[in-house]
Each structure stands twice: as structure tokens, then as C-alpha cells.
mmCIF file as gemmi writes it, N, C-alpha and C atoms, coordinates in Angstrom:
data_model
loop_
_atom_site.group_PDB
_atom_site.id
_atom_site.type_symbol
_atom_site.label_atom_id
_atom_site.label_alt_id
_atom_site.label_comp_id
_atom_site.label_asym_id
_atom_site.label_entity_id
_atom_site.label_seq_id
_atom_site.pdbx_PDB_ins_code
_atom_site.Cartn_x
_atom_site.Cartn_y
_atom_site.Cartn_z
_atom_site.occupancy
_atom_site.B_iso_or_equiv
_atom_site.pdbx_formal_charge
_atom_site.auth_seq_id
_atom_site.auth_asym_id
_atom_site.pdbx_PDB_model_num
ATOM 1 N N . MET Axp A 1 ? 20.681 -40.457 -84.077 1 0 ? 1 A 1
ATOM 2 C CA . MET Axp A 1 ? 19.539 -40.199 -84.92 1 0 ? 1 A 1
ATOM 3 C C . MET Axp A 1 ? 20.436 -38.84 -85.705 1 0 ? 1 A 1
ATOM 4 N N . ALA Axp A 2 ? 20.136 -38.371 -86.114 1 0 ? 2 A 1
ATOM 5 C CA . ALA Axp A 2 ? 20.057 -37.431 -87.068 1 0 ? 2 A 1
ATOM 6 C C . ALA Axp A 2 ? 19.884 -36.624 -85.992 1 0 ? 2 A 1
ATOM 7 N N . THR Axp A 3 ? 21.63 -35.226 -86.251 1 0 ? 3 A 1
ATOM 8 C CA . THR Axp A 3 ? 20.53 -33.86 -85.448 1 0 ? 3 A 1
ATOM 9 C C . THR Axp A 3 ? 20.568 -32.991 -86.839 1 0 ? 3 A 1
ATOM 10 N N . ARG Axp A 4 ? 18.973 -31.969 -86.35 1 0 ? 4 A 1
ATOM 11 C CA . ARG Axp A 4 ? 18.45 -30.627 -87.104 1 0 ? 4 A 1
ATOM 12 C C . ARG Axp A 4 ? 19.62 -30.116 -88.383 1 0 ? 4 A 1
ATOM 13 N N . GLU Axp A 5 ? 20.137 -30.149 -87.235 1 0 ? 5 A 1
ATOM 14 C CA . GLU Axp A 5 ? 21.656 -28.793 -88.652 1 0 ? 5 A 1
ATOM 15 C C . GLU Axp A 5 ? 22.234 -30.466 -89.754 1 0 ? 5 A 1
ATOM 16 N N . LYS Axp A 6 ? 22.508 -31.784 -89.737 1 0 ? 6 A 1
ATOM 17 C CA . LYS Axp A 6 ? 23.099 -31.863 -90.193 1 0 ? 6 A 1
ATOM 18 C C . LYS Axp A 6 ? 22.251 -32.727 -90.914 1 0 ? 6 A 1
ATOM 19 N N . ARG Axp A 7 ? 20.576 -32.839 -91.247 1 0 ? 7 A 1
ATOM 20 C CA . ARG Axp A 7 ? 19.982 -32.834 -92.325 1 0 ? 7 A 1
ATOM 21 C C . ARG Axp A 7 ? 19.843 -32.259 -92.397 1 0 ? 7 A 1
ATOM 22 N N . LEU Axp A 8 ? 19.812 -30.492 -91.91 1 0 ? 8 A 1
ATOM 23 C CA . LEU Axp A 8 ? 19.423 -30.195 -93.519 1 0 ? 8 A 1
ATOM 24 C C . LEU Axp A 8 ? 20.802 -29.126 -93.966 1 0 ? 8 A 1
ATOM 25 N N . ALA Axp A 9 ? 22.078 -29.082 -93.052 1 0 ? 9 A 1
ATOM 26 C CA . ALA Axp A 9 ? 23.02 -29.246 -94.387 1 0 ? 9 A 1
ATOM 27 C C . ALA Axp A 9 ? 23.224 -30.312 -95.421 1 0 ? 9 A 1
ATOM 28 N N . GLN Axp A 10 ? 22.032 -31.91 -95.59 1 0 ? 10 A 1
ATOM 29 C CA . GLN Axp A 10 ? 21.912 -32.214 -97.183 1 0 ? 10 A 1
ATOM 30 C C . GLN Axp A 10 ? 21.292 -31.646 -97.898 1 0 ? 10 A 1
ATOM 31 N N . PHE Axp A 11 ? 20.745 -30.341 -97.373 1 0 ? 11 A 1
ATOM 32 C CA . PHE Axp A 11 ? 19.589 -29.971 -98.39 1 0 ? 11 A 1
ATOM 33 C C . PHE Axp A 11 ? 19.546 -28.973 -98.972 1 0 ? 11 A 1
ATOM 34 N N . ASP Axp A 12 ? 20.424 -28.546 -100.445 1 0 ? 12 A 1
ATOM 35 C CA . ASP Axp A 12 ? 21.24 -27.409 -100.254 1 0 ? 12 A 1
ATOM 36 C C . ASP Axp A 12 ? 21.073 -26.592 -101.911 1 0 ? 12 A 1
ATOM 37 N N . GLY Axp A 13 ? 19.518 -26.869 -101.613 1 0 ? 13 A 1
ATOM 38 C CA . GLY Axp A 13 ? 18.067 -25.901 -102.093 1 0 ? 13 A 1
ATOM 39 C C . GLY Axp A 13 ? 17.739 -24.588 -101.656 1 0 ? 13 A 1
ATOM 40 N N . ASN Axp A 14 ? 17.904 -23.05 -103.083 1 0 ? 14 A 1
ATOM 41 C CA . ASN Axp A 14 ? 17.899 -22.449 -102.662 1 0 ? 14 A 1
ATOM 42 C C . ASN Axp A 14 ? 16.808 -21.694 -102.986 1 0 ? 14 A 1
ATOM 43 N N . GLY Axp A 15 ? 16.631 -21.163 -102.49 1 0 ? 15 A 1
ATOM 44 C CA . GLY Axp A 15 ? 14.85 -20.823 -102.572 1 0 ? 15 A 1
ATOM 45 C C . GLY Axp A 15 ? 13.814 -21.214 -103.004 1 0 ? 15 A 1
ATOM 46 N N . GLU Axp A 16 ? 13.436 -21.219 -103.896 1 0 ? 16 A 1
ATOM 47 C CA . GLU Axp A 16 ? 12.253 -21.979 -104.789 1 0 ? 16 A 1
ATOM 48 C C . GLU Axp A 16 ? 12.791 -22.958 -106.019 1 0 ? 16 A 1
ATOM 49 N N . PRO Axp A 17 ? 12.476 -24.297 -105.711 1 0 ? 17 A 1
ATOM 50 C CA . PRO Axp A 17 ? 12.585 -24.338 -107.518 1 0 ? 17 A 1
ATOM 51 C C . PRO Axp A 17 ? 11.791 -23.783 -108.256 1 0 ? 17 A 1
ATOM 52 N N . SER Axp A 18 ? 11.383 -24.37 -109.802 1 0 ? 18 A 1
ATOM 53 C CA . SER Axp A 18 ? 10.57 -24.461 -110.363 1 0 ? 18 A 1
ATOM 54 C C . SER Axp A 18 ? 9.479 -24.943 -110.572 1 0 ? 18 A 1
ATOM 55 N N . PRO Axp A 19 ? 8.152 -25.13 -110.822 1 0 ? 19 A 1
ATOM 56 C CA . PRO Axp A 19 ? 6.914 -26.155 -111.35 1 0 ? 19 A 1
ATOM 57 C C . PRO Axp A 19 ? 7.591 -26.993 -111.861 1 0 ? 19 A 1
ATOM 58 N N . GLU Axp A 20 ? 8.613 -26.862 -112.604 1 0 ? 20 A 1
ATOM 59 C CA . GLU Axp A 20 ? 8.527 -28.441 -113.489 1 0 ? 20 A 1
ATOM 60 C C . GLU Axp A 20 ? 9.8 -29.168 -112.8 1 0 ? 20 A 1
ATOM 61 N N . GLN Axp A 21 ? 10.214 -28.557 -111.562 1 0 ? 21 A 1
ATOM 62 C CA . GLN Axp A 21 ? 11.438 -29.824 -111.716 1 0 ? 21 A 1
ATOM 63 C C . GLN Axp A 21 ? 10.769 -30.526 -109.304 1 0 ? 21 A 1
ATOM 64 N N . ARG Axp A 22 ? 11.213 -31.574 -110.242 1 0 ? 22 A 1
ATOM 65 C CA . ARG Axp A 22 ? 10.729 -32.253 -109.311 1 0 ? 22 A 1
ATOM 66 C C . ARG Axp A 22 ? 12.106 -32.118 -108.024 1 0 ? 22 A 1
ATOM 67 N N . VAL Axp A 23 ? 11.755 -32.835 -106.466 1 0 ? 23 A 1
ATOM 68 C CA . VAL Axp A 23 ? 12.473 -32.422 -105.508 1 0 ? 23 A 1
ATOM 69 C C . VAL Axp A 23 ? 12.334 -33.474 -104.152 1 0 ? 23 A 1
ATOM 70 N N . GLU Axp A 24 ? 13.103 -33.714 -103.442 1 0 ? 24 A 1
ATOM 71 C CA . GLU Axp A 24 ? 13.052 -34.332 -102.192 1 0 ? 24 A 1
ATOM 72 C C . GLU Axp A 24 ? 13.226 -32.903 -101.588 1 0 ? 24 A 1
ATOM 73 N N . VAL Axp A 25 ? 11.957 -33.253 -100.025 1 0 ? 25 A 1
ATOM 74 C CA . VAL Axp A 25 ? 12.179 -31.763 -99.633 1 0 ? 25 A 1
ATOM 75 C C . VAL Axp A 25 ? 11.933 -32.778 -98.12 1 0 ? 25 A 1
ATOM 76 N N . LEU Axp A 26 ? 11.959 -32.02 -96.864 1 0 ? 26 A 1
ATOM 77 C CA . LEU Axp A 26 ? 12.9 -31.275 -96.101 1 0 ? 26 A 1
ATOM 78 C C . LEU Axp A 26 ? 11.845 -31.209 -94.82 1 0 ? 26 A 1
ATOM 79 N N . CYS Axp A 27 ? 11.153 -31.936 -93.514 1 0 ? 27 A 1
ATOM 80 C CA . CYS Axp A 27 ? 9.538 -31.154 -92.811 1 0 ? 27 A 1
ATOM 81 C C . CYS Axp A 27 ? 10.679 -31.245 -91.691 1 0 ? 27 A 1
ATOM 82 N N . GLU Axp A 28 ? 9.06 -30.597 -90.656 1 0 ? 28 A 1
ATOM 83 C CA . GLU Axp A 28 ? 9.491 -30.312 -89.719 1 0 ? 28 A 1
ATOM 84 C C . GLU Axp A 28 ? 8.214 -30.718 -88.854 1 0 ? 28 A 1
ATOM 85 N N . ASP Axp A 29 ? 8.247 -31.31 -87.58 1 0 ? 29 A 1
ATOM 86 C CA . ASP Axp A 29 ? 7.112 -31.289 -86.61 1 0 ? 29 A 1
ATOM 87 C C . ASP Axp A 29 ? 6.875 -31.534 -85.318 1 0 ? 29 A 1
ATOM 88 N N . HIS Axp A 30 ? 6.638 -31.172 -84.628 1 0 ? 30 A 1
ATOM 89 C CA . HIS Axp A 30 ? 6.876 -31.541 -83.417 1 0 ? 30 A 1
ATOM 90 C C . HIS Axp A 30 ? 7.723 -33.17 -82.317 1 0 ? 30 A 1
ATOM 91 N N . SER Axp A 31 ? 8.053 -33.796 -83.375 1 0 ? 31 A 1
ATOM 92 C CA . SER Axp A 31 ? 8.157 -34.937 -82.893 1 0 ? 31 A 1
ATOM 93 C C . SER Axp A 31 ? 10.733 -34.233 -83.573 1 0 ? 31 A 1
ATOM 94 N N . GLY Axp A 32 ? 10.26 -33.822 -84.327 1 0 ? 32 A 1
ATOM 95 C CA . GLY Axp A 32 ? 11.521 -33.879 -85.515 1 0 ? 32 A 1
ATOM 96 C C . GLY Axp A 32 ? 11.824 -33.745 -86.873 1 0 ? 32 A 1
ATOM 97 N N . THR Axp A 33 ? 12.555 -33.756 -87.678 1 0 ? 33 A 1
ATOM 98 C CA . THR Axp A 33 ? 12.981 -33.589 -89.072 1 0 ? 33 A 1
ATOM 99 C C . THR Axp A 33 ? 12.601 -34.368 -89.049 1 0 ? 33 A 1
ATOM 100 N N . TYR Axp A 34 ? 12.651 -34.697 -90.435 1 0 ? 34 A 1
ATOM 101 C CA . TYR Axp A 34 ? 11.879 -36.182 -91.483 1 0 ? 34 A 1
ATOM 102 C C . TYR Axp A 34 ? 12.159 -35.205 -93.176 1 0 ? 34 A 1
ATOM 103 N N . GLN Axp A 35 ? 11.955 -37.124 -93.733 1 0 ? 35 A 1
ATOM 104 C CA . GLN Axp A 35 ? 12.272 -36.059 -95.754 1 0 ? 35 A 1
ATOM 105 C C . GLN Axp A 35 ? 10.645 -37.164 -96.117 1 0 ? 35 A 1
ATOM 106 N N . LEU Axp A 36 ? 10.675 -36.27 -96.972 1 0 ? 36 A 1
ATOM 107 C CA . LEU Axp A 36 ? 8.714 -37.815 -97.408 1 0 ? 36 A 1
ATOM 108 C C . LEU Axp A 36 ? 9.163 -38.666 -98.201 1 0 ? 36 A 1
ATOM 109 N N . PRO Axp A 37 ? 9.386 -39.593 -98.612 1 0 ? 37 A 1
ATOM 110 C CA . PRO Axp A 37 ? 8.607 -40.932 -99.197 1 0 ? 37 A 1
ATOM 111 C C . PRO Axp A 37 ? 9.384 -40.652 -100.944 1 0 ? 37 A 1
ATOM 112 N N . PHE Axp A 38 ? 8.68 -39.157 -101.631 1 0 ? 38 A 1
ATOM 113 C CA . PHE Axp A 38 ? 7.971 -38.846 -102.298 1 0 ? 38 A 1
ATOM 114 C C . PHE Axp A 38 ? 8.598 -38.464 -102.683 1 0 ? 38 A 1
ATOM 115 N N . ALA Axp A 39 ? 8.922 -37.569 -104.339 1 0 ? 39 A 1
ATOM 116 C CA . ALA Axp A 39 ? 9.417 -36.41 -104.664 1 0 ? 39 A 1
ATOM 117 C C . ALA Axp A 39 ? 7.869 -35.233 -104.475 1 0 ? 39 A 1
ATOM 118 N N . CYS Axp A 40 ? 8.1 -34.495 -104.805 1 0 ? 40 A 1
ATOM 119 C CA . CYS Axp A 40 ? 7.056 -33.037 -104.335 1 0 ? 40 A 1
ATOM 120 C C . CYS Axp A 40 ? 7.361 -31.843 -105.391 1 0 ? 40 A 1
ATOM 121 N N . ARG Axp A 41 ? 7.068 -30.939 -105.36 1 0 ? 41 A 1
ATOM 122 C CA . ARG Axp A 41 ? 6.805 -30.252 -106.941 1 0 ? 41 A 1
ATOM 123 C C . ARG Axp A 41 ? 6.605 -28.793 -105.645 1 0 ? 41 A 1
ATOM 124 N N . PHE Axp A 42 ? 7.348 -27.409 -106.316 1 0 ? 42 A 1
ATOM 125 C CA . PHE Axp A 42 ? 6.417 -26.536 -105.13 1 0 ? 42 A 1
ATOM 126 C C . PHE Axp A 42 ? 6.202 -25.057 -106.642 1 0 ? 42 A 1
ATOM 127 N N . VAL Axp A 43 ? 4.041 -25.8 -106.339 1 0 ? 43 A 1
ATOM 128 C CA . VAL Axp A 43 ? 3.635 -24.798 -107.583 1 0 ? 43 A 1
ATOM 129 C C . VAL Axp A 43 ? 2.998 -24.322 -106.92 1 0 ? 43 A 1
ATOM 130 N N . ASP Axp A 44 ? 2.965 -22.623 -107.415 1 0 ? 44 A 1
ATOM 131 C CA . ASP Axp A 44 ? 1.62 -22.082 -106.655 1 0 ? 44 A 1
ATOM 132 C C . ASP Axp A 44 ? 2.373 -21.713 -105.933 1 0 ? 44 A 1
ATOM 133 N N . GLY Axp A 45 ? 3.067 -21.336 -104.584 1 0 ? 45 A 1
ATOM 134 C CA . GLY Axp A 45 ? 2.976 -21.059 -104.172 1 0 ? 45 A 1
ATOM 135 C C . GLY Axp A 45 ? 3.197 -21.604 -103.131 1 0 ? 45 A 1
ATOM 136 N N . GLN Axp A 46 ? 3.028 -22.879 -103.076 1 0 ? 46 A 1
ATOM 137 C CA . GLN Axp A 46 ? 2.424 -24.736 -102.674 1 0 ? 46 A 1
ATOM 138 C C . GLN Axp A 46 ? 3.789 -26.007 -102.585 1 0 ? 46 A 1
ATOM 139 N N . TRP Axp A 47 ? 3.378 -26.976 -101.423 1 0 ? 47 A 1
ATOM 140 C CA . TRP Axp A 47 ? 4.91 -27.443 -102.666 1 0 ? 47 A 1
ATOM 141 C C . TRP Axp A 47 ? 3.293 -28.137 -102.344 1 0 ? 47 A 1
ATOM 142 N N . ARG Axp A 48 ? 3.466 -29.911 -103.571 1 0 ? 48 A 1
ATOM 143 C CA . ARG Axp A 48 ? 2.335 -30.425 -103.724 1 0 ? 48 A 1
ATOM 144 C C . ARG Axp A 48 ? 3.69 -32.499 -104.076 1 0 ? 48 A 1
ATOM 145 N N . ASN Axp A 49 ? 2.899 -33.18 -103.174 1 0 ? 49 A 1
ATOM 146 C CA . ASN Axp A 49 ? 3.112 -34.472 -104.203 1 0 ? 49 A 1
ATOM 147 C C . ASN Axp A 49 ? 3.351 -34.608 -105.67 1 0 ? 49 A 1
ATOM 148 N N . ASP Axp A 50 ? 4.288 -34.966 -105.762 1 0 ? 50 A 1
ATOM 149 C CA . ASP Axp A 50 ? 4.838 -34.649 -107.936 1 0 ? 50 A 1
ATOM 150 C C . ASP Axp A 50 ? 3.561 -35.95 -108.018 1 0 ? 50 A 1
ATOM 151 N N . THR Axp A 51 ? 3.346 -36.901 -107.556 1 0 ? 51 A 1
ATOM 152 C CA . THR Axp A 51 ? 2.252 -37.714 -107.782 1 0 ? 51 A 1
ATOM 153 C C . THR Axp A 51 ? 1.34 -37.867 -108.61 1 0 ? 51 A 1
ATOM 154 N N . THR Axp A 52 ? 0.649 -37.423 -106.964 1 0 ? 52 A 1
ATOM 155 C CA . THR Axp A 52 ? -1.179 -37.739 -107.104 1 0 ? 52 A 1
ATOM 156 C C . THR Axp A 52 ? -1.549 -36.071 -106.958 1 0 ? 52 A 1
ATOM 157 N N . GLY Axp A 53 ? -0.722 -34.729 -107.288 1 0 ? 53 A 1
ATOM 158 C CA . GLY Axp A 53 ? -0.761 -33.256 -106.812 1 0 ? 53 A 1
ATOM 159 C C . GLY Axp A 53 ? -1.474 -32.626 -105.695 1 0 ? 53 A 1
ATOM 160 N N . GLY Axp A 54 ? -1.269 -33.381 -104.948 1 0 ? 54 A 1
ATOM 161 C CA . GLY Axp A 54 ? -2.031 -32.81 -103.39 1 0 ? 54 A 1
ATOM 162 C C . GLY Axp A 54 ? -1.652 -32.228 -102.869 1 0 ? 54 A 1
ATOM 163 N N . ALA Axp A 55 ? -1.366 -31.597 -102.354 1 0 ? 55 A 1
ATOM 164 C CA . ALA Axp A 55 ? -1.142 -30.49 -101.104 1 0 ? 55 A 1
ATOM 165 C C . ALA Axp A 55 ? 0.176 -30.372 -99.917 1 0 ? 55 A 1
ATOM 166 N N . LEU Axp A 56 ? 0.768 -30.588 -99.673 1 0 ? 56 A 1
ATOM 167 C CA . LEU Axp A 56 ? 1.991 -31.067 -98.125 1 0 ? 56 A 1
ATOM 168 C C . LEU Axp A 56 ? 0.205 -30.478 -97.2 1 0 ? 56 A 1
ATOM 169 N N . GLU Axp A 57 ? 0.646 -31.455 -96.433 1 0 ? 57 A 1
ATOM 170 C CA . GLU Axp A 57 ? 0.304 -30.939 -94.881 1 0 ? 57 A 1
ATOM 171 C C . GLU Axp A 57 ? 1.239 -31.458 -94.287 1 0 ? 57 A 1
ATOM 172 N N . ALA Axp A 58 ? 2.754 -30.671 -94.267 1 0 ? 58 A 1
ATOM 173 C CA . ALA Axp A 58 ? 4.197 -31.108 -93.432 1 0 ? 58 A 1
ATOM 174 C C . ALA Axp A 58 ? 4.839 -29.419 -93.535 1 0 ? 58 A 1
ATOM 175 N N . ASN Axp A 59 ? 5.105 -29.162 -92.896 1 0 ? 59 A 1
ATOM 176 C CA . ASN Axp A 59 ? 6.035 -27.927 -92.692 1 0 ? 59 A 1
ATOM 177 C C . ASN Axp A 59 ? 7.023 -28.047 -93.35 1 0 ? 59 A 1
ATOM 178 N N . VAL Axp A 60 ? 7.726 -27.565 -94.86 1 0 ? 60 A 1
ATOM 179 C CA . VAL Axp A 60 ? 8.799 -27.904 -95.474 1 0 ? 60 A 1
ATOM 180 C C . VAL Axp A 60 ? 10.1 -26.494 -95.022 1 0 ? 60 A 1
ATOM 181 N N . ILE Axp A 61 ? 11.228 -27.306 -95.02 1 0 ? 61 A 1
ATOM 182 C CA . ILE Axp A 61 ? 11.936 -26.677 -94.016 1 0 ? 61 A 1
ATOM 183 C C . ILE Axp A 61 ? 13.777 -26.472 -95.411 1 0 ? 61 A 1
ATOM 184 N N . ALA Axp A 62 ? 13.314 -27.157 -95.664 1 0 ? 62 A 1
ATOM 185 C CA . ALA Axp A 62 ? 14.067 -27.326 -97.495 1 0 ? 62 A 1
ATOM 186 C C . ALA Axp A 62 ? 14.039 -27.873 -98.568 1 0 ? 62 A 1
ATOM 187 N N . TRP Axp A 63 ? 15.36 -27.996 -98.694 1 0 ? 63 A 1
ATOM 188 C CA . TRP Axp A 63 ? 14.368 -29.688 -100.293 1 0 ? 63 A 1
ATOM 189 C C . TRP Axp A 63 ? 15.503 -29.496 -101.609 1 0 ? 63 A 1
ATOM 190 N N . ARG Axp A 64 ? 15.698 -30.396 -102.114 1 0 ? 64 A 1
ATOM 191 C CA . ARG Axp A 64 ? 16.877 -29.968 -102.518 1 0 ? 64 A 1
ATOM 192 C C . ARG Axp A 64 ? 16.366 -31.467 -103.534 1 0 ? 64 A 1
ATOM 193 N N . LYS Axp A 65 ? 17.789 -31.469 -105.446 1 0 ? 65 A 1
ATOM 194 C CA . LYS Axp A 65 ? 17.339 -32.158 -105.718 1 0 ? 65 A 1
ATOM 195 C C . LYS Axp A 65 ? 17.137 -33.783 -105.289 1 0 ? 65 A 1
ATOM 196 N N . PRO Axp A 66 ? 17.137 -34.383 -106.072 1 0 ? 66 A 1
ATOM 197 C CA . PRO Axp A 66 ? 16.865 -36.183 -106.099 1 0 ? 66 A 1
ATOM 198 C C . PRO Axp A 66 ? 18.076 -36.461 -106.445 1 0 ? 66 A 1
ATOM 199 N N . ARG Axp A 67 ? 18.393 -37.243 -105.372 1 0 ? 67 A 1
ATOM 200 C CA . ARG Axp A 67 ? 20.162 -37.719 -105.665 1 0 ? 67 A 1
ATOM 201 C C . ARG Axp A 67 ? 19.326 -39.533 -105.953 1 0 ? 67 A 1
ATOM 202 N N . GLU Axp A 68 ? 21.39 -39.613 -106.685 1 0 ? 68 A 1
ATOM 203 C CA . GLU Axp A 68 ? 20.992 -41.193 -107.612 1 0 ? 68 A 1
ATOM 204 C C . GLU Axp A 68 ? 20.808 -41.763 -107.197 1 0 ? 68 A 1
ATOM 205 N N . LYS Axp A 69 ? 20.52 -43.127 -106.836 1 0 ? 69 A 1
ATOM 206 C CA . LYS Axp A 69 ? 20.432 -44.517 -106.24 1 0 ? 69 A 1
ATOM 207 C C . LYS Axp A 69 ? 20.978 -44.729 -107.005 1 0 ? 69 A 1
ATOM 208 N N . GLN Axp A 70 ? 22.347 -45.691 -105.988 1 0 ? 70 A 1
ATOM 209 C CA . GLN Axp A 70 ? 22.893 -46.766 -105.42 1 0 ? 70 A 1
ATOM 210 C C . GLN Axp A 70 ? 22.354 -47.772 -105.541 1 0 ? 70 A 1
ATOM 211 N N . PRO Axp A 71 ? 22.901 -49.07 -106.585 1 0 ? 71 A 1
ATOM 212 C CA . PRO Axp A 71 ? 23.071 -50.257 -107.399 1 0 ? 71 A 1
ATOM 213 C C . PRO Axp A 71 ? 22.904 -50.986 -105.364 1 0 ? 71 A 1
ATOM 214 N N . GLY Axp A 72 ? 21.855 -51.42 -105.863 1 0 ? 72 A 1
ATOM 215 C CA . GLY Axp A 72 ? 22.026 -52.588 -105.094 1 0 ? 72 A 1
ATOM 216 C C . GLY Axp A 72 ? 21.645 -51.768 -103.071 1 0 ? 72 A 1
ATOM 217 N N . LEU Axp A 73 ? 21.514 -50.745 -103.597 1 0 ? 73 A 1
ATOM 218 C CA . LEU Axp A 73 ? 21.063 -49.821 -102.411 1 0 ? 73 A 1
ATOM 219 C C . LEU Axp A 73 ? 19.819 -49.795 -102.16 1 0 ? 73 A 1
ATOM 220 N N . ALA Axp A 74 ? 18.791 -49.885 -101.327 1 0 ? 74 A 1
ATOM 221 C CA . ALA Axp A 74 ? 17.045 -49.644 -101.229 1 0 ? 74 A 1
ATOM 222 C C . ALA Axp A 74 ? 16.786 -48.294 -101.087 1 0 ? 74 A 1
């Protein structure tokens, strides 16, 4: 299992992304850290699901620009 520090090191976003920027987010709760399986945006001081526009009910601790998918990998 990846440690919190290793996961944080993979998320290199600094400050807040612009509202137009789709990003991947790392969240944390009492069980540990996890990446959400969908893109998000930071709009008006709030993290939102990029597809639905719904506000996240998760504690976002880091973000990064989406990584390109490698052919043949899910």
C-alpha cells in the first residue's frame, strides 16, 4: 500500500488551479488517502465534479494535471 507521502509526491499542483482547468485530486479521510476516479475543477473556492458540477464532499489534499493514459492500460 502506498504511503501518504508517496501519494502526495505524485500530486504536484501548487496553489489553486484555474476554474477552467480539469484536474485529478487526492483526497483523505479516516481510512487514508485515495484518488477520485473522475476529473474535478476548483470553482469559486469549492472543489466540484467536472462532469456533474456537484460539490465534492471529500477532503482534497492535493491536485495535479491529468496524466495521459498509456495505450493498453486501464
